[in-house]
C-alpha positions as CSV (number, residue, x, y, z in Angstrom):
1,M,8.1,32.3,-20.7
2,P,9.6,31.3,-17.4
3,I,10.4,34.0,-14.8
4,A,12.3,34.4,-11.6
5,I,10.6,33.8,-8.2
6,Q,11.6,34.2,-4.6
7,L,12.4,31.3,-2.4
8,S,9.9,32.6,0.1
9,E,7.2,32.4,-2.7
10,L,7.9,28.9,-3.6
11,L,8.0,27.7,-0.1
12,A,4.6,29.3,0.7
13,F,3.2,27.8,-2.5
14,L,4.6,24.2,-1.5
15,E,3.3,24.5,2.0
16,M,-0.2,25.4,0.6
17,N,-0.4,22.7,-1.8
18,L,1.3,19.9,0.0
19,G,0.3,20.6,3.5
20,D,2.0,19.7,6.8
21,P,3.1,16.1,7.7
22,G,2.7,16.6,11.4
23,S,4.4,13.8,13.2
24,A,4.0,11.2,10.4
25,D,7.7,11.5,9.3
26,A,10.4,11.9,11.9
27,D,13.3,10.6,9.8
28,M,13.3,12.5,6.5
29,A,12.6,16.1,5.4
30,N,9.3,17.5,4.4
31,G,10.2,21.1,3.5
32,L,13.4,23.2,3.4
33,Q,16.4,21.3,4.2
34,F,19.3,23.6,3.0
35,R,18.7,27.4,1.9
36,G,20.8,28.6,-1.1
37,K,19.8,31.4,-3.2
38,E,16.8,33.6,-2.5
39,E,16.0,34.1,-6.3
40,I,14.8,31.0,-8.2
41,R,15.0,30.8,-11.9
42,K,15.1,27.2,-12.4
43,V,13.8,24.1,-10.2
44,V,15.1,20.8,-10.8
45,T,13.2,17.7,-9.3
46,G,14.6,14.3,-8.7
47,V,13.9,11.2,-6.7
48,S,16.7,11.2,-4.2
49,A,19.4,13.7,-2.9
50,S,23.0,12.8,-3.6
51,L,26.1,14.5,-4.6
52,E,25.8,13.1,-8.2
53,F,22.3,14.3,-8.3
54,F,23.3,17.8,-7.2
55,K,26.1,18.0,-9.7
56,R,23.6,17.1,-12.5
57,A,21.1,19.7,-11.3
58,V,23.8,22.4,-11.5
59,A,24.7,21.3,-14.9
60,H,21.1,21.8,-15.6
61,K,21.3,25.5,-14.2
62,A,19.2,24.7,-11.2
63,D,18.8,27.4,-8.3
64,C,16.7,24.9,-6.3
65,V,16.1,21.2,-6.2
66,I,13.1,19.3,-4.9
67,V,13.5,15.6,-4.1
68,H,11.5,12.8,-2.5
69,H,14.4,11.5,-0.5
70,G,16.3,14.2,1.2
71,I,19.6,14.2,2.7
72,L,19.8,11.9,5.8
73,V,21.2,13.7,8.8
74,P,23.8,12.0,11.0
75,R,22.3,10.7,14.3
76,S,25.6,11.2,16.1
77,P,27.0,14.8,17.1
78,Y,29.8,14.2,14.4
79,I,29.7,15.4,11.0
80,D,30.7,12.5,8.6
81,P,32.8,13.4,5.5
82,L,29.9,12.4,3.0
83,F,27.6,14.5,4.8
84,A,29.9,17.4,4.9
85,C,30.7,17.1,1.1
86,R,27.1,17.3,0.3
87,L,26.5,20.4,2.4
88,Q,29.6,22.1,1.0
89,F,28.6,21.4,-2.6
90,L,25.1,23.0,-1.9
91,A,26.6,25.9,-0.1
92,S,29.5,26.5,-2.8
93,H,26.6,26.6,-5.6
94,G,24.0,28.4,-3.6
95,L,21.7,25.4,-4.3
96,T,18.5,25.2,-2.2
97,L,17.4,21.7,-1.2
98,L,13.8,20.9,-0.5
99,G,12.6,17.5,0.4
100,Y,9.2,16.0,0.4
101,H,8.9,12.4,1.7
102,Y,5.6,11.6,3.5
103,L,3.9,14.5,1.7
104,L,4.7,13.2,-1.8
105,D,3.5,9.6,-0.7
106,S,0.4,10.8,1.2
107,H,-1.0,13.6,-0.9
108,P,-4.4,12.7,-2.4
109,E,-3.8,14.3,-5.8
110,L,0.0,14.9,-6.4
111,G,1.4,12.0,-4.4
112,H,3.1,9.0,-6.1
113,N,0.3,6.6,-5.1
114,A,-2.6,8.8,-6.0
115,Q,-1.0,9.5,-9.5
116,I,-0.5,5.8,-9.9
117,I,-4.1,5.0,-9.0
118,K,-5.3,7.7,-11.4
119,K,-3.1,6.5,-14.3
120,L,-4.2,2.8,-13.8
121,G,-7.9,4.1,-14.1
122,A,-9.0,3.2,-10.5
123,Q,-10.4,5.4,-7.8
124,R,-8.9,6.1,-4.3
125,N,-10.8,4.5,-1.6
126,G,-9.2,5.6,1.7
127,P,-5.8,5.9,3.2
128,F,-3.6,2.8,3.9
129,R,-0.8,2.6,6.6
130,N,-1.4,6.0,8.1
131,G,-1.6,7.7,4.7
132,W,1.7,6.3,3.3
133,G,-0.5,4.4,0.7
134,W,-4.1,4.2,-0.6
135,Y,-6.7,1.7,-1.0
136,A,-8.2,1.9,-4.4
137,E,-10.9,0.3,-6.5
138,Y,-12.0,-0.1,-10.1
139,P,-15.7,0.4,-11.0
140,E,-15.6,-3.1,-12.5
141,A,-13.2,-5.9,-11.8
142,R,-10.5,-6.2,-14.6
143,E,-8.5,-9.2,-15.9
144,R,-5.4,-9.4,-13.7
145,D,-3.1,-9.9,-16.6
146,A,-4.2,-6.7,-18.2
147,V,-3.8,-4.8,-15.0
148,I,-0.2,-6.2,-14.6
149,K,0.6,-5.2,-18.1
150,D,-0.4,-1.7,-17.4
151,C,1.7,-1.5,-14.3
152,V,4.8,-2.9,-16.0
153,S,4.2,-0.2,-18.7
154,L,3.7,2.5,-16.3
155,F,6.8,1.7,-14.2
156,G,9.0,0.5,-17.1
157,Q,10.0,-2.7,-15.2
158,S,8.7,-5.4,-12.9
159,R,11.1,-6.3,-10.2
160,A,8.7,-9.1,-8.9
161,E,5.3,-10.4,-9.8
162,Y,3.6,-12.9,-7.2
163,L,0.4,-13.9,-8.7
164,F,-1.3,-16.0,-5.9
165,G,-4.6,-14.2,-5.8
166,P,-7.7,-13.9,-7.9
167,D,-7.4,-13.7,-11.6
168,R,-9.7,-10.7,-11.8
169,V,-8.8,-7.4,-10.0
170,R,-11.2,-5.0,-8.5
171,R,-9.6,-4.0,-5.1
172,L,-6.0,-2.6,-4.8
173,I,-3.5,-1.2,-2.5
174,V,-0.9,1.1,-3.8
175,L,2.1,1.9,-1.5
176,T,5.3,2.9,-3.4
177,G,8.9,2.6,-2.4
178,A,9.8,0.2,0.2
179,G,6.0,-0.5,0.9
180,S,5.8,-4.3,0.9
181,P,3.0,-5.5,3.2
182,L,3.7,-5.9,6.8
183,Y,2.7,-9.3,8.5
184,S,0.6,-7.5,11.0
185,E,-1.5,-5.7,8.0
186,L,-2.4,-9.1,6.3
187,P,-5.6,-9.8,8.4
188,Q,-6.9,-6.4,7.5
189,I,-5.8,-6.7,3.8
190,M,-7.6,-10.1,3.6
191,S,-10.6,-9.0,5.3
192,R,-11.0,-6.1,2.7
193,R,-10.5,-8.6,-0.1
194,V,-7.8,-6.8,-1.8
195,D,-6.9,-8.5,-5.1
196,L,-3.5,-6.7,-5.9
197,Y,-0.9,-5.0,-3.8
198,I,1.3,-2.6,-5.7
199,T,4.7,-1.5,-4.3
200,G,8.1,-0.6,-5.2
201,E,10.5,-3.0,-3.6
202,I,10.1,-6.1,-1.4
203,R,11.8,-8.3,1.0
204,E,13.0,-11.8,0.6
205,W,10.2,-13.5,2.6
206,D,7.4,-11.5,1.1
207,R,6.7,-14.2,-1.5
208,E,5.8,-16.9,0.8
209,V,3.7,-14.5,3.0
210,V,1.8,-13.3,0.0
211,R,1.3,-16.9,-1.2
212,E,-0.3,-17.8,2.1
213,A,-2.4,-14.9,2.1
214,G,-3.6,-15.6,-1.5
215,L,-2.7,-12.2,-2.7
216,N,-1.3,-10.8,-6.0
217,L,1.7,-8.5,-5.7
218,I,3.7,-6.4,-8.2
219,A,6.9,-4.6,-7.3
220,G,7.8,-1.9,-9.8
221,G,11.0,-0.6,-8.4
222,H,11.6,1.8,-5.4
223,Y,13.0,4.5,-7.9
224,N,10.5,4.0,-10.7
225,T,7.3,4.0,-8.6
226,E,8.5,7.3,-6.8
227,R,9.0,9.6,-9.8
228,F,5.0,10.3,-10.4
229,G,4.6,12.7,-7.5
230,L,7.5,14.8,-8.6
231,W,6.3,14.8,-12.2
232,A,2.9,16.1,-11.0
233,L,4.4,18.6,-8.5
234,G,6.6,20.1,-11.2
235,E,3.7,20.5,-13.7
236,V,1.8,22.3,-11.0
237,I,4.8,24.6,-9.9
238,A,5.5,25.4,-13.8
239,K,1.9,26.2,-14.4
240,E,1.1,28.3,-11.2
241,L,4.4,30.1,-10.7
242,E,5.6,30.2,-14.3
243,V,9.1,29.2,-13.2
244,E,11.1,26.7,-15.3
245,V,11.0,23.2,-13.8
246,E,12.8,20.1,-15.1
247,F,13.0,16.4,-13.8
248,V,16.5,15.2,-14.0
249,D,16.6,11.4,-14.2
250,L,19.2,9.4,-12.2
251,P,17.8,5.9,-12.9
252,N,18.2,3.3,-10.2
253,E,17.1,-0.3,-11.1
254,I,16.0,-0.9,-7.3
C-alpha cells in the first residue's frame, strides 16, 4: 500500500540513483526546480512541464511532479506572464516540481536511450555526444526492416524513415528528443560503421545529409522517445520508496 514520504527523502533517493549532471546541462533543470509540500503522498511523472500538465497532475492528486523538460527560466531580469502564471499555479497548489533533463538522457540504466536500447534487444557500447546518447550493438546483425518495425511499435509512430544505409543492422546510435546527427559527427559515425541512427525529431536538411553518409535513420517523435526514462524511474521510485507514482500522458505528435 502506498505511503507518505518526505520531500528530502525523495530528493536524496533521486540524487543517489540519477547522479550529478556536472556542467553538461546549463539550460535545463536537473533536480529540484520548485519546492512545494514537504510531505509526498503521490508523484506524477510526465515529459514536459506546462500549465496544462500541472493542472492534470493536480487532478490526479499529485503532491510532486517529475518531468524530463522542466520550466524554462527567463533569461532577462523581467518575469514574463507565462512564467509567472506557472509559478503561481505551483505555489497555490503546493506542487513540487523536479526536472531531470541530461540525467534522464544519459543514465546507463534508467535513461530514455538506455531503455530503448534494452527494449530493442541491443547492448550499450559507449556514450555518444558527451553522454546525451549511446552507441549500441546487436550480438548479430538483424534485418533492417525488422528493426524499423520494432522501433515503430515501440514509439507508436514514425515521424521519418530515411533508409539509405545497409539492409542489415548491427551497430546503432540512440539519441532521443531533438537528437538528429550533427554534420561534424558524421565522420565519426561513418568510421564506426553505424548502420542505424535512432532519434526523436529531425531538421529539414537531415535527409540529404543522411543520404550522402549512407546511413539509415528513424525519427520516432520527440515526445514519444522521451517517455521511457520516466516510466523506468517511476517504477523504481514506487518499488523502493513505496510511494504512489503515476505517469500522466499529455501526447504530442512532435
